[in-house]
MDAnalysis code that builds the backbone (N, CA, C; Angstrom):
import MDAnalysis as mda
import numpy as np

u = mda.Universe.empty(240, n_residues=80, atom_resindex=np.repeat(np.arange(80), 3), trajectory=True)
u.add_TopologyAttr("name", ["N", "CA", "C"] * 80)
u.add_TopologyAttr("resid", np.arange(1, 81))
u.add_TopologyAttr("resname", ["MET", "MET", "ILE", "PHE", "VAL", "PHE", "LEU", "ILE", "MET", "LEU", "LEU", "LEU", "GLU", "SER", "TYR", "LEU", "VAL", "MET", "LYS", "PHE", "CYS", "SER", "PHE", "ILE", "GLU", "PRO", "LYS", "MET", "TYR", "TRP", "LYS", "TYR", "ARG", "PHE", "LEU", "GLY", "PRO", "PHE", "ALA", "LEU", "LEU", "ILE", "PRO", "GLY", "VAL", "LEU", "LYS", "PRO", "GLY", "GLY", "SER", "LYS", "TYR", "VAL", "LEU", "ALA", "THR", "ALA", "CYS", "GLY", "ALA", "ALA", "VAL", "LEU", "PHE", "ALA", "THR", "GLY", "LEU", "TYR", "VAL", "PHE", "GLU", "MET", "ALA", "GLU", "LEU", "VAL", "ARG", "GLY"])
u.atoms.positions = np.array([
    [20.044, -7.904, -8.965],
    [19.209, -6.864, -9.670],
    [17.825, -6.779, -9.043],
    [17.285, -8.157, -8.800],
    [16.000, -8.008, -8.136],
    [15.817, -7.378, -6.822],
    [17.035, -7.549, -6.057],
    [17.008, -7.023, -4.790],
    [17.045, -5.540, -4.872],
    [17.679, -4.917, -5.835],
    [17.386, -3.508, -6.265],
    [16.134, -3.048, -6.714],
    [15.447, -3.967, -7.446],
    [13.925, -3.542, -7.782],
    [13.034, -3.852, -6.573],
    [13.391, -4.686, -5.887],
    [12.610, -4.729, -4.478],
    [12.756, -3.710, -3.410],
    [14.010, -3.121, -3.572],
    [14.170, -1.837, -2.553],
    [13.428, -0.610, -3.177],
    [13.649, -0.612, -4.538],
    [12.809, 0.641, -5.188],
    [11.455, 0.649, -4.850],
    [10.756, -0.863, -5.239],
    [9.473, -0.869, -4.823],
    [9.044, -0.648, -3.394],
    [9.894, -0.912, -2.497],
    [9.737, -0.672, -0.907],
    [9.575, 0.829, -0.890],
    [10.530, 1.662, -1.419],
    [10.369, 3.137, -1.279],
    [9.156, 3.782, -1.902],
    [8.996, 3.212, -2.998],
    [7.394, 3.735, -3.684],
    [6.297, 3.383, -2.773],
    [6.238, 2.297, -2.313],
    [4.989, 1.913, -1.419],
    [5.107, 2.615, -0.091],
    [6.192, 3.041, 0.590],
    [6.287, 3.996, 1.646],
    [5.765, 5.329, 1.126],
    [6.106, 5.827, -0.096],
    [5.497, 7.159, -0.710],
    [4.139, 6.965, -0.746],
    [3.624, 5.933, -1.240],
    [2.249, 6.002, -1.481],
    [1.397, 5.780, -0.158],
    [1.998, 4.993, 0.835],
    [1.264, 5.018, 2.070],
    [1.384, 6.376, 2.698],
    [2.349, 6.980, 2.610],
    [2.325, 8.450, 3.148],
    [1.317, 9.465, 2.528],
    [1.465, 9.168, 1.020],
    [0.271, 9.993, 0.235],
    [-1.046, 9.831, 0.710],
    [-1.421, 8.312, 0.694],
    [-2.786, 8.373, 1.016],
    [-3.417, 8.688, 2.568],
    [-2.162, 8.702, 3.354],
    [-2.394, 9.189, 4.664],
    [-2.848, 10.393, 4.864],
    [-2.077, 11.346, 3.991],
    [-2.394, 12.684, 3.854],
    [-3.551, 13.082, 3.543],
    [-4.400, 12.078, 2.697],
    [-5.827, 12.445, 2.219],
    [-6.849, 12.042, 3.212],
    [-6.603, 11.399, 4.295],
    [-7.482, 10.987, 5.414],
    [-8.171, 12.248, 6.141],
    [-9.282, 12.433, 6.272],
    [-9.888, 13.597, 7.270],
    [-10.025, 12.822, 8.606],
    [-9.257, 13.572, 9.408],
    [-9.103, 13.140, 10.696],
    [-10.307, 12.925, 11.672],
    [-11.049, 14.140, 11.570],
    [-12.453, 13.987, 12.351],
    [-13.126, 12.967, 11.878],
    [-13.528, 12.788, 10.585],
    [-14.482, 11.613, 10.193],
    [-13.694, 10.298, 10.479],
    [-12.563, 10.272, 10.230],
    [-11.770, 8.798, 10.701],
    [-12.053, 8.432, 12.066],
    [-11.987, 9.392, 12.832],
    [-12.069, 9.224, 14.214],
    [-13.358, 8.501, 14.671],
    [-14.288, 9.113, 13.974],
    [-15.588, 8.476, 14.329],
    [-15.992, 7.128, 14.087],
    [-15.158, 6.724, 13.014],
    [-15.426, 5.317, 12.362],
    [-13.991, 4.395, 12.648],
    [-13.178, 4.878, 13.547],
    [-12.011, 4.331, 13.795],
    [-12.110, 2.794, 14.393],
    [-13.115, 2.364, 14.858],
    [-13.370, 0.852, 15.160],
    [-13.412, -0.011, 13.952],
    [-13.706, 0.479, 12.796],
    [-13.678, -0.227, 11.637],
    [-12.266, -0.562, 11.185],
    [-11.236, 0.244, 11.625],
    [-10.128, 0.020, 10.961],
    [-9.756, 0.595, 9.619],
    [-9.170, -0.360, 8.662],
    [-8.892, 0.115, 7.324],
    [-10.192, 0.244, 6.589],
    [-11.266, -0.539, 7.092],
    [-12.487, -0.432, 6.230],
    [-13.267, 0.880, 6.487],
    [-12.756, 1.767, 7.432],
    [-13.334, 3.118, 7.482],
    [-13.151, 3.867, 6.205],
    [-12.039, 3.558, 5.478],
    [-11.763, 4.225, 4.399],
    [-12.775, 4.135, 3.179],
    [-13.711, 3.112, 3.371],
    [-14.667, 3.013, 2.262],
    [-15.976, 3.679, 2.714],
    [-16.052, 4.411, 3.575],
    [-16.973, 5.513, 4.087],
    [-16.956, 6.627, 3.564],
    [-17.989, 7.126, 2.591],
    [-17.735, 8.365, 2.026],
    [-17.495, 9.583, 3.067],
    [-16.680, 10.536, 2.803],
    [-16.337, 11.438, 3.680],
    [-15.064, 11.274, 4.403],
    [-14.720, 9.979, 4.513],
    [-13.284, 9.879, 5.386],
    [-12.244, 10.269, 4.651],
    [-12.221, 10.198, 3.282],
    [-10.949, 10.382, 2.561],
    [-11.569, 11.708, 1.685],
    [-10.340, 12.413, 1.611],
    [-10.673, 13.920, 1.004],
    [-10.729, 13.350, -0.697],
    [-11.297, 14.476, -1.477],
    [-11.260, 14.186, -2.948],
    [-9.949, 13.904, -3.692],
    [-9.837, 12.765, -4.236],
    [-8.639, 12.226, -4.807],
    [-7.826, 11.182, -4.036],
    [-8.329, 10.960, -2.912],
    [-7.453, 9.945, -2.042],
    [-7.636, 8.559, -2.278],
    [-8.926, 8.229, -3.071],
    [-9.109, 7.084, -3.307],
    [-8.218, 6.374, -4.370],
    [-7.727, 6.985, -5.260],
    [-6.657, 6.565, -6.180],
    [-5.449, 6.250, -5.523],
    [-4.979, 6.948, -4.652],
    [-3.840, 6.416, -3.704],
    [-4.105, 5.296, -2.979],
    [-5.271, 5.066, -2.432],
    [-5.605, 3.669, -1.652],
    [-5.551, 2.961, -2.807],
    [-6.180, 2.845, -3.827],
    [-6.046, 1.740, -4.831],
    [-4.456, 1.413, -5.302],
    [-4.001, 2.414, -5.471],
    [-2.545, 2.475, -5.758],
    [-1.596, 1.680, -4.731],
    [-1.948, 2.121, -3.469],
    [-1.070, 1.455, -2.353],
    [-1.518, -0.169, -2.202],
    [-2.673, -0.481, -2.590],
    [-3.272, -1.845, -2.482],
    [-2.452, -2.613, -3.629],
    [-2.453, -2.073, -4.988],
    [-1.624, -2.775, -5.881],
    [-0.388, -2.865, -5.663],
    [0.234, -1.691, -5.217],
    [1.823, -1.804, -4.752],
    [2.181, -2.725, -3.901],
    [1.204, -2.718, -2.660],
    [1.608, -3.881, -1.827],
    [1.505, -5.186, -2.408],
    [0.436, -5.495, -3.164],
    [0.641, -6.983, -3.851],
    [1.677, -7.185, -4.560],
    [1.973, -6.145, -5.448],
    [3.409, -6.344, -6.281],
    [4.533, -6.484, -5.462],
    [4.628, -5.746, -4.404],
    [5.668, -5.880, -3.433],
    [5.830, -7.083, -2.715],
    [4.766, -7.700, -2.320],
    [4.705, -8.932, -1.859],
    [5.140, -10.181, -2.728],
    [4.647, -10.156, -4.021],
    [5.113, -11.018, -4.889],
    [6.590, -10.950, -5.393],
    [6.989, -9.683, -5.406],
    [8.623, -9.587, -5.692],
    [9.191, -10.069, -4.618],
    [8.841, -9.733, -3.382],
    [9.677, -10.360, -2.181],
    [9.476, -11.980, -1.988],
    [8.411, -12.336, -2.423],
    [8.490, -13.880, -2.626],
    [9.311, -14.574, -3.706],
    [9.360, -13.827, -4.710],
    [10.192, -14.248, -5.847],
    [11.746, -14.197, -5.410],
    [12.284, -12.820, -4.787],
    [13.552, -12.531, -4.581],
    [14.070, -13.472, -3.470],
    [13.252, -13.662, -2.394],
    [13.733, -14.269, -1.084],
    [13.278, -15.983, -0.944],
    [12.357, -16.244, -1.786],
    [11.676, -17.795, -1.725],
    [11.899, -18.459, -2.912],
    [11.199, -17.900, -4.120],
    [11.157, -18.655, -5.225],
    [12.445, -18.595, -6.148],
    [13.242, -17.601, -6.032],
    [14.480, -17.635, -6.878],
    [15.245, -19.012, -6.633],
    [15.306, -19.568, -5.636],
    [16.124, -20.811, -5.616],
    [15.372, -21.899, -6.112],
    [14.160, -21.833, -6.033],
    [13.385, -23.052, -6.862],
    [13.510, -22.808, -8.349],
    [13.482, -21.580, -8.914],
    [13.720, -21.468, -10.329],
    [14.921, -21.803, -10.939],
    [15.998, -21.501, -10.094],
    [17.258, -21.798, -10.418],
    [17.718, -23.281, -10.237],
    [16.649, -23.961, -9.638],
    [17.059, -25.546, -9.308],
    [17.903, -25.765, -8.574],
])
């Protein structure tokens, strides 16, 4: 069951990454490309509404990481 939840969350995370990438303004991002992901913090790089997808992607990545740890590492420790 947890592997199924992990796969669903992986698909959701892929959708969120594609969604927030569609909100990036290419010309502005190209000017600040040397900053990497921190360029998204500069006003004008994201179109209006894109910051909520960046936040959702960050939260989703943290939950996906925790679920992956539980499924593949900690499940054996919990069961004993």
